[in-house]
NUNU-37248 format. One record per atom (N, C-alpha, C, O, CB): residue number from 1; atom name; x, y negated, z negated. Coordinates in steps of 0.1 Angstrom, whole numbers. Each point is the difference from the previous one (the first is absolute). Glycine has a CB too. Layout:
 resi name     x     y     z
  NUM   CA     X     Y     Z
...
//
This chain:
 resi name     x     y     z
    1    N   -22     5  -176
    1   CA     8   -11    12
    1    C   -12    -6     5
    1    O   -11     4     2
    1   CB    32    10     7
    2    N   -15   -29    -8
    2   CA    -9    -6     8
    2    C     8    -2    13
    2    O    13     2    -2
    2   CB   -28   -13   -16
    3    N     9     8    31
    3   CA     5    -1    14
    3    C    14   -14    -2
    3    O    11     0     6
    3   CB   -42     9     8
    4    N    25   -17   -23
    4   CA     7   -13    -1
    4    C    15     5    -7
    4    O     9    -9     1
    4   CB   -33    -7    -4
    5    N    26    26    -3
    5   CA    10     4   -10
    5    C    11     5    11
    5    O    12     2    -3
    5   CB   -30     6   -20
    6    N    15    -7    34
    6   CA    10     8    10
    6    C    10   -13     3
    6    O    12     2     1
    6   CB   -30    18    12
    7    N    11   -33   -11
    7   CA    10   -11     2
    7    C    10     0    -6
    7    O    10    -4     6
    7   CB   -24    -7    -1
    8    N    15    15   -18
    8   CA     9    -2   -12
    8    C     9     8     0
    8    O    10    -2    -7
    8   CB   -25    -5    -7
    9    N    14    18    22
    9   CA    11    12     1
    9    C    11    -4     8
    9    O    -1   -10     6
    9   CB   -16    28    -7
   10    N    28   -12     0
   10   CA    12    -1    10
   10    C    -6     7    11
   10    O   -11     4     1
   10   CB    31    -4   -18
   11    N   -11     0    28
   11   CA     1     7    15
   11    C     2    17    -9
   11    O    -7    10     2
   11   CB    22   -36    21
   12    N    -6    27   -30
   12   CA     6    13    -4
   12    C   -12     4    -6
   12    O    -5    10     5
   12   CB    31   -15    -8
   13    N   -33     1    -8
   13   CA    -8     3    -7
   13    C   -14     6     9
   13    O    -5    11    -3
   13   CB    17   -29   -13
   14    N   -16    10    24
   14   CA   -11     0    12
   14    C     2    13     9
   14    O    -9     7     4
   14   CB     9   -34    -2
   15    N    15    29    -1
   15   CA     0    11    10
   15    C     4    12    -9
   15    O    -1    10     5
   15   CB     7   -25    16
   16    N    -2    15   -33
   16   CA     0    13   -11
   16    C   -17     4    -1
   16    O    -4    12     1
   16   CB    29   -22   -18
   17    N   -34    -2    15
   17   CA   -13     2    -1
   17    C    -5     8    10
   17    O    -7     9    -4
   17   CB     5   -29    -6
   18    N     5    17    24
   18   CA    -4     6    13
   18    C     2    12     0
   18    O    -9     7     4
   18   CB    11   -23     6
   19    N    11    21   -13
   19   CA     7    12     0
   19    C    -4    12   -10
   19    O     1    12     2
   19   CB    16   -27     5
   20    N   -23     7   -19
   20   CA    -5     9    -9
   20    C   -16     3     1
   20    O    -5     7    -8
   20   CB    24   -14    -6
   21    N   -26     1    25
   21   CA   -12     1     3
   21    C    -4    10    10
   21    O     5     1    11
   21   CB    -3   -23   -18
   22    N   -12    30     3
   22   CA    -6     9    11
   22    C    -9   -11    11
   22    O    -3   -11    -3
   22   CB     0    35   -15
   23    N     1   -17    30
   23   CA    -7    -7    13
   23    C   -13    -3    -8
   23    O    -2   -12    -2
   23   CB    13    26    26
   24    N   -20    -4   -31
   24   CA   -14    -2     0
   24    C    -8     2    11
   24    O     5     6     9
   24   CB     0   -18   -25
   25    N   -15     8    15
   25   CA   -14     3    14
   25    C     3   -11     6
   25    O     5   -10    -5
   25   CB   -27    21    -4
   26    N    19    -8    21
   26   CA    -2   -10    10
   26    C   -10   -10    -5
   26    O   -11     2    -5
   26   CB    16    15    22
   27    N     1   -29   -15
   27   CA   -13   -11    -9
   27    C   -10    -1    12
   27    O     2     1    12
   27   CB    14   -19   -29
   28    N   -28    15    11
   28   CA   -11    -6     7
   28    C    -5   -11    -5
   28    O     0    -2   -12
   28   CB    -3    21    19
   29    N    -4   -30     4
   29   CA    -7   -12    -4
   29    C    10   -11    -1
   29    O    11     2     5
   29   CB   -27    10   -18
   30    N    13   -23     7
   30   CA     2   -10     2
   30    C     9    -7   -14
   30    O    -5    -3   -10
   30   CB   -17     5    27
   31    N    36    -4   -14
   31   CA    11    -1   -10
   31    C     1   -16     0
   31    O    -3    -8     9
   31   CB    16    32    -4
   32    N    -8   -28   -20
   32   CA     8   -12     1
   32    C    11     4     0
   32    O     3    11    -5
   32   CB   -16   -24    -5
   33    N    23     2    16
   33   CA    16     2     2
   33    C     5   -12    -6
   33    O    -5   -11    -1
   33   CB     5    25    23
   34    N    14    -9   -26
   34   CA    10   -11    -3
   34    C    13     4     4
   34    O     5    11    -1
   34   CB   -17   -18   -17
   35    N    16    -4    24
   35   CA    14     2     6
   35    C    11    -3    -9
   35    O     0   -11    -5
   35   CB    -9     5    27
   36    N    18    16   -25
   36   CA    13    -3    -9
   36    C    12    -1     7
   36    O     6     9     5
   36   CB   -16     2   -22
   37    N    14   -25    18
   37   CA    13    -5     5
   37    C     7    -4   -13
   37    O    -6    -1   -11
   37   CB    -4    -8    35
   38    N    24     8   -23
   38   CA     7    -5   -10
   38    C    -4     7   -13
   38    O    -4    -8    -9
   38   CB     6   -12    23
   39    N    -2    30   -15
   39   CA    -6     6   -12
   39    C     6    -2   -12
   39    O    13     2     0
   39   CB   -21    14    14
   40    N     2   -20   -27
   40   CA     7    -2   -12
   40    C     7   -14     0
   40    O     9    -2    -8
   40   CB    -6    27     5
   41    N    -7   -35    13
   41   CA     5   -11     0
   41    C   -10   -11    -3
   41    O   -12     3     0
   41   CB    29     6    15
   42    N   -13   -22   -17
   42   CA   -13   -12     1
   42    C    -6     0     9
   42    O   -13    -1     1
   42   CB    21   -13   -11
   43    N    -2    16    21
   43   CA    -7     0    16
   43    C   -11    10     1
   43    O    -9    -3     7
   43   CB    31    -3     7
   44    N   -22    19   -20
   44   CA    -8    10     3
   44    C   -14    -4     0
   44    O    -9     2     8
   44   CB    26    13   -17
   45    N   -19   -22    -3
   45   CA   -14    -1    -2
   45    C    -7   -12     9
   45    O   -11     1     3
   45   CB    15     8   -27
   46    N     3   -21    28
   46   CA    -3   -11    10
   46    C    -2     9    15
   46    O    -9    -1     9
   46   CB    25   -20   -24
   47    N    -6    28    14
   47   CA     0     6    17
   47    C   -11    10     3
   47    O    -6     1    11
   47   CB    31    -1   -10
   48    N   -29     7   -14
   48   CA   -11     8     1
   48    C   -15    -8     1
   48    O    -9     5     7
   48   CB    25    12   -19
   49    N   -17   -28     4
   49   CA   -12   -10     1
   49    C    -1    -4    16
   49    O    -8     5     7
   49   CB    13   -16   -32
   50    N     6     1    30
   50   CA     0    -2    10
   50    C    -7     8    13
   50    O    -9    -3     8
   50   CB    28    -7   -21
   51    N   -12    24    11
   51   CA    -1     9    14
   51    C   -17     2    -3
   51    O    -8    -1     9
   51   CB    36    17    -4
   52    N   -33   -13   -19
   52   CA   -13     3     0
   52    C   -11   -11     1
   52    O   -12     4     3
   52   CB    21    14   -15
   53    N    -8   -30    11
   53   CA    -4   -12     5
   53    C     1    -1    16
   53    O   -10    -4     6
   53   CB    17    -5   -28
   54    N     4    12    27
   54   CA     0    -5    14
   54    C     5    11    11
   54    O     1    -4    11
   54   CB     4   -21   -21
   55    N    -3    38     7
   55   CA     5     9     8
   55    C    -6    14     1
   55    O    -3     4    11
   55   CB    21   -17   -13
   56    N   -19    19   -10
   56   CA    -4    16    -2
   56    C    -5     1   -13
   56    O     5    -5   -10
   56   CB    14    15    24
   57    N   -34    -5   -13
   57   CA    -3     4   -14
   57    C    -4    11    -5
   57    O    -6     2   -11
   57   CB     2   -20    13
   58    N     8    27     8
   58   CA     1    18    -6
   58    C    -5     6    16
   58    O     2    -5    11
   58   CB   -12     5   -43
   59    N     4    11    28
   59   CA    -1    11    13
   59    C   -15     7    -1
   59    O    -6     0   -11
   59   CB    35     7    11
   60    N   -34    -2    11
   60   CA   -14     7    -4
   60    C     3    14    10
   60    O     4     0    12
   60   CB   -25   -25   -16
   61    N    18    33    -3
   61   CA     4    13     5
   61    C   -13     9     0
   61    O    -9     2    -9
   61   CB    34    -5    -1
   62    N   -25    10    24
   62   CA   -11     8     5
   62    C     6    14    -2
   62    O     8     4     8
   62   CB   -18   -22     9
   63    N     7    26   -26
   63   CA     6    15    -1
   63    C    -9    10     9
   63    O   -12    -2     1
   63   CB    21    -2   -26
   64    N    -3    13    30
   64   CA    -6    12    10
   64    C    -8     8   -11
   64    O     1     0   -12
   64   CB    20     2    32
   65    N   -29     4   -12
   65   CA   -10     8    -9
   65    C     7    12   -10
   65    O    -6     5   -10
   65   CB   -11    -9    31
   66    N    30     7   -18
   66   CA     9    12    -2
   66    C     7    -8   -13
   66    O     2     7   -10
   66   CB     2     6    36
   67    N    -1   -26   -25
   67   CA     9    -4   -10
   67    C    16    -1     2
   67    O     8    -5    -8
   67   CB   -27    15    -3
   68    N    22    -3    24
   68   CA    15     3     3
   68    C     3   -12     5
   68    O    11    -5    -3
   68   CB   -10    30     8
   69    N    -8   -33     3
   69   CA     7   -16     8
   69    C   -13    -8    -2
   69    O   -11     4    -4
   69   CB    31     4    27
   70    N   -16   -20   -18
   70   CA    -8   -13     1
   70    C     3    -9     8
   70    O    11     1     5
   70   CB   -15     2   -23
   71    N    -4   -14    21
   71   CA     4   -12     8
   71    C     1   -10   -10
   71    O    -6     2   -10
   71   CB    -4     4    32
   72    N    16   -18   -21
   72   CA    -1   -11    -8
   72    C     0   -13     8
   72    O     4    -1    12
   72   CB     7    15   -31
   73    N   -16   -25    13
   73   CA     3   -13     6
   73    C     3   -12   -10
   73    O    -7    -1   -10
   73   CB    -8     9    30
   74    N    22   -14   -17
   74   CA     7   -11   -10
   74    C    -9   -11    -1
   74    O    -6    -5     9
   74   CB    29    10    -3
   75    N   -24   -11   -20
   75   CA   -10   -11     0
   75    C    14   -11     3
   75    O    12     3    -4
   75   CB   -36     6   -17
   76    N    21   -19    28
   76   CA    10   -10     2
   76    C    -8   -14     3
   76    O   -12     0     3
   76   CB    28    19     6
   77    N    -8   -28   -10
   77   CA    -4   -15     3
   77    C    -4    -3   -16
   77    O     1     7    -9
   77   CB   -12    -5    37
   78    N     7   -16   -28
   78   CA    -7    -5   -12
   78    C   -14     5    -1
   78    O    -6     1   -10
   78   CB    20   -22    11
   79    N   -19    24     9
   79   CA   -14     8     0
   79    C    -4    16    -2
   79    O   -10     6    -3
   79   CB     9   -25    18
   80    N    13    24   -12
   80   CA     5    15    -5
   80    C   -11     8    12
   80    O   -10     6    -2
   80   CB    17    -9   -30
   81    N     0    -1    46
   81   CA    -5     6    11
   81    C     2    14     0
   81    O    11     4    -4
   81   CB    -9   -25    15
   82    N   -10    30    -6
   82   CA     9    15     0
   82    C     6     0    16
   82    O    -7    -2    10
   82   CB   -12    19   -28
   83    N    32   -16    18
   83   CA     9     2    11
   83    C    10     8    -2
   83    O     1     5   -11
   83   CB    -6   -22    17
   84    N    15    21     4
   84   CA    12     9    -1
   84    C    -4    12    -6
   84    O     1     1   -12
   84   CB    14   -19    10
   85    N   -18    28    10
   85   CA    -6    12    -2
   85    C    17     8    -1
   85    O    11    -3     3
   85   CB   -39     0    12
   86    N    22    17   -24
   86   CA    10     9    -2
   86    C    -5    15    -1
   86    O   -12     5    -3
   86   CB    23   -25    -9
   87    N    -3    26    15
   87   CA    -2    19    -5
   87    C     2     1   -14
   87    O     7    -8    -6
   87   CB     3    19    27
   88    N   -15    -1   -27
   88   CA     3     4   -14
   88    C     1    15    -2
   88    O    -8     8     4
   88   CB    -4   -29   -12
   89    N    24    23     2
   89   CA     2    16     0
   89    C    13     4   -12
   89    O     6    -8    -7
   89   CB   -13     8    37
   90    N     7    10   -30
   90   CA    11     5   -13
   90    C    11     2    10
   90    O    -1     5    12
   90   CB   -14     9   -33
   91    N    26   -17    15
   91   CA    15     4     7
   91    C    12    -3   -10
   91    O    -1    -4   -12
   91   CB    -7    -4    38
   92    N    19    11   -20
   92   CA    13    -3   -10
   92    C     2   -15    -2
   92    O     0    -7    10
   92   CB    11    28    -1
   93    N    -9   -28   -20
   93   CA     8   -11    -2
   93    C    11    -4     5
   93    O    10     8    -2
   93   CB   -19    -5   -13
   94    N    11   -11    21
   94   CA    16    -3     2
   94    C     8    -6   -11
   94    O    12     0     1
   94   CB   -19    -4    20
   95    N     0     1   -32
   95   CA     8    -6   -10
   95    C     4    13    -8
   95    O    12     1    -3
   95   CB   -24   -25     2
   96    N     4    35    -4
   96   CA     5    12    -5
   96    C    -1    12     7
   96    O     5    11    -4
   96   CB    -8   -20   -14
   97    N    -4     9    29
   97   CA    -1    15     5
   97    C   -12     8    -4
   97    O    -3    11     5
   97   CB    26   -12    -4
   98    N   -28    -6   -11
   98   CA   -13     9    -9
   98    C   -13    -5    10
   98    O     1    -9     9
   98   CB     9     8   -41
   99    N   -20    10    29
   99   CA   -13    -4     8
   99    C    -5   -14    -5
   99    O     2    -5   -11
   99   CB   -10    32    15
  100    N     3   -33     6
  100   CA    -8   -14    -1
  100    C   -12    -1     9
  100    O    -2     9     8
  100   CB    24   -20   -13
  101    N   -32     1     3
  101   CA    -7    -5    11
  101    C     6   -11     9
  101    O     5   -11    -4
  101   CB   -25    18   -10
  102    N    19    -2    25
  102   CA     5   -12     8
  102    C   -10    -8     6
  102    O   -12     4     2
  102   CB    33     8     3
  103    N   -17   -24     0
  103   CA   -10   -11     5
  103    C     5    -1    14
  103    O     4   -11     2
  103   CB    -9    -3   -23
  104    N     5    22    31
  104   CA     8    -1    13
  104    C    -7   -12    12
  104    O   -12     1     5
  104   CB    20    26   -10
  105    N    -1   -34     7
  105   CA    -6   -11    10
  105    C     6     2    14
  105    O    -5    -6    10
  105   CB     3   -11   -28
  106    N    12    25    20
  106   CA     6     2    12
  106    C   -11     2    12
  106    O     2    -4    11
  106   CB    18    12   -25
  107    N   -29    -2    12
  107   CA   -10     2    11
  107    C   -13    -3     2
  107    O    -8     3     9
  107   CB    20    11    -8
  108    N   -14   -24   -14
  108   CA   -13    -7     0
  108    C     1   -16     1
  108    O   -10    -8    -1
  108   CB     2    28   -13
  109    N    21   -25    15
  109   CA     3   -15    -1
  109    C    12    -2     7
  109    O    11     5    -2
  109   CB   -23    -9   -19
  110    N     9    -8    32
  110   CA    12    -3     6
  110    C     8   -11    -7
  110    O    11    -3     2
  110   CB   -22    10    18
  111    N     3   -12   -30
  111   CA     6   -11    -7
  111    C     9     5   -11
  111    O    11    -5    -3
  111   CB   -31   -10     7
  112    N    15    27   -11
  112   CA     6     6   -12
  112    C     6    16     5
  112    O     0     8    -9
  112   CB   -17   -23    -9
  113    N    22    18    31
  113   CA     4    10     4
  113    C    11     5    -8
  113    O     3    12    -3
  113   CB   -12   -19    24
  114    N    17    -5   -26
  114   CA    13     8    -8
  114    C    -1     0   -12
  114    O    10    -1    -6
  114   CB     4    -4    19
  115    N   -26     5   -20
  115   CA     0     0   -15
  115    C    -9    11    -2
  115    O   -10     3     7
  115   CB    16   -27   -13
  116    N     2    31    -7
  116   CA    -7    11    -6
  116    C     2    -2   -14
  116    O    10    -2    -7
  116   CB    -7    17    27
  117    N   -18   -12   -24
  117   CA     0    -4   -19
  117    C    -2    15    -4
  117    O    -6     9     6
  117   CB    -8   -35    -9
  118    N    20    27    -8
  118   CA    -4    13    -9
  118    C    -2    -5   -13
  118    O     4   -11    -5
  118   CB    10    27    17
  119    N   -24    -5   -18
  119   CA    -7    -6   -11
  119    C    -1    14    -9
  119    O     1    11     5
  119   CB   -16   -32     8
  120    N    14    20   -26
  120   CA     0    11   -10
  120    C   -11    -5   -10
  120    O    -2   -12     0
  120   CB    28    20     3
  121    N   -33    -2   -12
  121   CA    -9    -3   -11
  121    C     8    -1   -10
  121    O     5    11    -3
  121   CB   -23     0     9
  122    N    22   -22   -13
  122   CA     3    -1   -11
  122    C    -6    -2   -12
  122    O     7     0   -11
  122   CB     4    -5    23
  123    N   -26     2   -12
  123   CA   -10     1   -11
  123    C   -10     5     4
  123    O    -8    -8     4
  123   CB    14    -8   -13
  124    N    -9    30     8
  124   CA   -12     4     2
  124    C   -11    -5    -4
  124    O    -9    -3     8
  124   CB    19    17    -6
  125    N   -11   -15   -13
  125   CA   -10    -8   -10
  125    C    -5   -13     5
  125    O   -12    -2    -1
  125   CB    24    11   -18
  126    N    -5   -17    23
  126   CA     0   -10     6
  126    C     0    -5    13
  126    O    -1   -12     5
  126   CB     8    13   -23
  127    N    -5    15    26
  127   CA     1    -4    15
  127    C     7    -8     4
  127    O    -5    -8     8
  127   CB   -11    13    -7
  128    N    30    -6    -4
  128   CA    10    -8     6
  128    C     9     7     7
  128    O     5    10    -6
  128   CB    -8   -25   -10
  129    N     8    12    28
  129   CA    10     4     8
  129    C    11    -8     3
  129    O    -2   -12     1
  129   CB   -15    23     7
  130    N    31    -7    -8
  130   CA     9    -9     2
  130    C     6     4    13
  130    O     1    12     3
  130   CB     3   -16   -27
  131    N     0    -7    33
  131   CA     3     3    14
  131    C    14    -5     1
  131    O     6    -7    -9
  131   CB   -30     6    20
  132    N    30     4     1
  132   CA    12    -5     5
  132    C    -3     0    16
  132    O    -6     8     7
  132   CB    23     2   -28
  133    N    -9   -22    24
  133   CA    -3    -3    15
  133    C    13    -1     6
  133    O     9    -7    -4
  133   CB   -31    -5     0
  134    N    21    20    14
  134   CA    11     2     9
  134    C    -2    -6    14
  134    O   -10     2     6
  134   CB    16    19   -20
  135    N     4   -28    20
  135   CA     4    -3    14
  135    C     8     6     7
  135    O    12    -4     1
  135   CB   -16   -11    -8
  136    N    -1    26    16
  136   CA    10     7     4
  136    C     5    10   -12
  136    O    -9     7    -5
  136   CB    15   -26    23
  137    N     7    21   -23
  137   CA     6     7   -12
  137    C     6   -14    -8
  137    O    11     2    -6
  137   CB    -5    24    20
  138    N   -11   -37   -14
  138   CA     5   -12    -8
  138    C   -12    -2   -11
  138    O   -11    -3     4
  138   CB    25    -9    17
  139    N   -11    14   -35
  139   CA   -10    -4    -9
  139    C    -4   -12     1
  139    O    10    -8     2
  139   CB    -3    22   -15
  140    N   -18   -21    13
  140   CA    -3   -14     1
  140    C    -3    -6   -17
  140    O     7    -8    -7
  140   CB   -20    13    35
  141    N    -1     3   -32
  141   CA    -3    -6   -15
  141    C    -9    11    -4
  141    O    -2     9     8
  141   CB     5   -37    -5
  142    N    -9    27   -15
  142   CA    -8     9    -8
  142    C   -15    -8     2
  142    O    -1   -12     5
  142   CB    22    22   -24
  143    N   -32    -2    15
  143   CA   -10    -4    -2
  143    C    -9     9    -7
  143    O     4    11    -1
  143   CB     1   -24    19
  144    N   -17    10   -23
  144   CA    -8     9    -7
  144    C   -15    -2     3
  144    O    -4   -11     3
  144   CB    22    12   -20
  145    N   -26     9    16
  145   CA   -13     0     4
  145    C   -10     6   -12
  145    O     2    11    -5
  145   CB     7    -9    29
  146    N   -18    -9   -27
  146   CA    -9     8   -13
  146    C   -15     0     6
  146    O    -5   -10     6
  146   CB    21     0   -30
  147    N   -21    22    21
  147   CA   -14     2     5
  147    C   -10    -1    -9
  147    O     4     1   -12
  147   CB     3    13    26
  148    N   -19   -17   -13
  148   CA   -12    -1   -10
  148    C    -1    13    -6
  148    O     2    10     7
  148   CB   -15   -27     7
  149    N     9    19   -28
  149   CA    -1    12    -4
  149    C   -11     9     2
  149    O     0    11    -4
  149   CB    15   -20    -9
//
């Protein structure tokens, strides 16, 4: 699977892929990100390109020595500036109640305090994580992260 293949999937297929995946290890390092809005439609690829070029390029994770949690910063704007921090830890997913990795902005960002991202490792070989973005308890969109091998 390539990260761009996720854009071709329907929302149901993305949700099923997320539900079938294990959390994996909390990631470490610089990831390439891809926003997934309107999955499975003509618009998905255009939106992903626009977001990558102008708004968000991924996340940079700094894992704790024990690997049980981390912090992160998003790479935003066309310049990929490191801003909007989050705490990273394992907890239950709001989507299916199973364990996932949560990216929690509630105590680290005034701007994004209502945002909660959930990720799971969908391709261990290619280090691809699929994520769900929540605003409060409302799902907004999906995203993917890929880390260097």
